[in-house]
C-alpha positions, 0 to 999 in steps of 0.5 A, spaced: 495 425 595 492 419 597 496 415 592 503 418 595 500 416 602 498 409 600 505 408 596 509 410 603 505 405 607 506 400 602 513 401 602 513 401 610 509 394 610 514 391 605 520 393 609 517 390 616 516 384 612 523 383 610 525 385 616 521 379 619 524 372 620 521 366 616 517 364 622 514 371 623 512 371 615 509 365 616 505 367 621 503 373 617 501 369 611 496 364 616 493 370 619 491 373 612 489 367 609 484 366 615 482 373 615 479 371 607 472 370 606 471 362 604 469 361 597 464 355 595 466 350 591 462 352 585 465 359 586 472 356 585 471 352 579 465 356 575 471 361 573 475 356 570 470 352 567 468 359 564 475 361 561 474 355 556 467 353 556 466 347 552 461 340 552 465 335 556 462 329 551 464 332 544 468 338 546 463 343 542 463 350 544 456 351 543 451 350 548 445 353 552 443 353 560 439 347 561 436 348 568 439 347 575 440 341 579 440 344 586 444 350 586 448 347 580 447 350 573 446 345 568 447 345 560 445 342 554 450 341 548 447 343 541 451 338 537 451 332 541 444 334 545 447 331 552 446 335 558 452 336 563 454 341 569 461 344 570 464 338 574 462 333 568 468 328 566 473 331 571 475 327 578 470 331 582 464 328 578 459 325 582 462 326 588 457 328 594 458 333 600 462 338 596 461 342 602 467 338 606 471 338 600 475 344 602 476 341 609 479 334 606 483 338 601 486 341 607 487 334 611 491 333 604 495 339 605 497 336 612 499 329 609 494 326 614 492 318 613 485 316 611 483 315 618 485 321 620 482 325 615 476 321 615 475 323 623 476 330 621 471 330 616 466 326 619 466 321 613 466 314 611 473 311 610 471 308 603 469 315 602 476 318 604 480 313 600 475 315 594 476 323 595 484 322 596 485 319 589 480 323 585 484 329 588 490 326 586 488 324 579 490 330 575 496 331 578 499 324 577 497 325 570 500 332 569 505 333 575 511 334 570 514 341 569 520 344 565 527 343 569 532 348 568 539 351 572 542 345 576 538 339 575 539 333 580 536 326 577 536 319 580 532 313 580 530 309 586 527 302 587 521 300 592 518 293 593 512 291 588 505 291 592 498 289 591 496 292 598 488 292 598 487 287 593 483 281 594 486 276 589 494 277 588 497 276 581 500 269 579 497 267 585 503 269 589 503 268 597 502 275 600 508 278 604 506 278 612 507 285 615 511 288 609 517 283 607 523 285 603 525 286 596 528 280 592 535 282 589 534 277 584 527 278 581 526 284 578 518 283 578 519 284 586 521 291 585 519 298 582 523 303 579 522 310 580 525 316 577 525 323 580 528 329 578 529 336 582 532 343 580 534 348 585 527 352 584 524 346 587 521 344 580 520 336 580 519 331 575 517 324 577 515 317 574 514 310 575 518 306 570 516 300 566 523 298 567 529 300 569 532 301 562 536 307 558 530 308 554 525 309 559 529 314 563 530 318 556 523 318 554 520 320 561 526 325 563 529 328 556 523 332 554 523 336 561 530 338 561 531 345 559 537 346 554 544 349 557 542 347 564 547 342 568 545 335 570 548 332 576 547 324 576 550 318 578 554 314 573 548 311 569 549 312 561 542 314 560 544 321 563 550 322 559 546 321 552 540 326 555 546 331 557 548 330 550 541 331 546 539 337 550 546 340 550 547 340 558 553 340 562 553 333 565 556 332 572 557 325 574 558 323 582 559 316 582 565 316 588 563 316 595 569 321 595 566 325 590 560 327 593 560 335 591 563 338 585 566 345 586 562 346 592 555 347 588 554 340 584 551 334 588 545 330 588 544 331 595 537 334 594 534 329 590 537 323 595 534 327 600 527 327 597 528 320 595 529 318 603 523 323 605 518 320 600 520 312 602 520 314 609 513 317 608 510 311 604 513 306 609 512 309 616 506 314 615 502 311 610 505 303 612 506 302 604 501 303 598 499 299 592 504 300 586 498 302 582 497 308 586 505 310 586 504 315 581 498 319 586 503 319 592 508 322 588 503 327 585 501 328 593 509 329 595 510 334 590 504 338 592 506 338 599 513 340 597 510 346 593 506 348 599 499 348 595 493 350 599 486 347 599 484 351 594 490 350 589 489 342 590 481 343 588 483 347 582 488 342 580 483 336 581 478 340 577 482 342 571 484 335 569 480 333 563 479 326 560 
């Protein structure tokens, strides 16, 4: 009897949710998230550690508990005899004030600047910078997903930057207030590959050079066979389509932007414009060595990861 009543109530709730507008559903989702009890960082990461427990130094699975440092459990390995905790050799290792990490992760989900996040969490600007790049380290190394269905791909360029460096390479002069990319010198620009399918799965990479070999090595492994690849006229994409047995739609003319009202590269071009505007305007430019981190952050915001998912993703990275 109770099971039947529960099923009727669940069906009624489902019908009500389906009848709501997208804005109303987001409101309901927010209310549910707020009503859920907050969990500590240790409660978040300990189950992940327990799912595949091993020594981070030698990867031995035989260890024992070895006291506590505050409230954090420590362990000692039977093989290498080194001690560790559940954050050793992860981007979260040796970071302090863990009670503020969830608040900082929420700032990242809102794409706040370093100063804005530092003000919200009441931390130093250097700490804000350190936390941002520690949280993004995992995603920048493992931010690739399998692409399938209709896949759009394109490469774009950004000016090479050594923002924040005290000594510039090759003793070159600094660009005051930005500057423009040189069209003649390749060393003044950086090539970035971006590919998205219609399910919002994304692959991105900062290329060492704008060559056929680079594009193939960083895109081909993530293409599912028998998909449809929509690109411009670059020959590298033709070879990728042949190897992966995909249909290739070339969109190389301004008059031929859409094929059969379905195939286009407007989604990936829109994402590129959004990323470049965010970097150049909101972030006021970033150092080239951190571009992979910002591509990972851009992906996090597009997939709408919440603060707990951001922290879990940062923790799961292993050296």
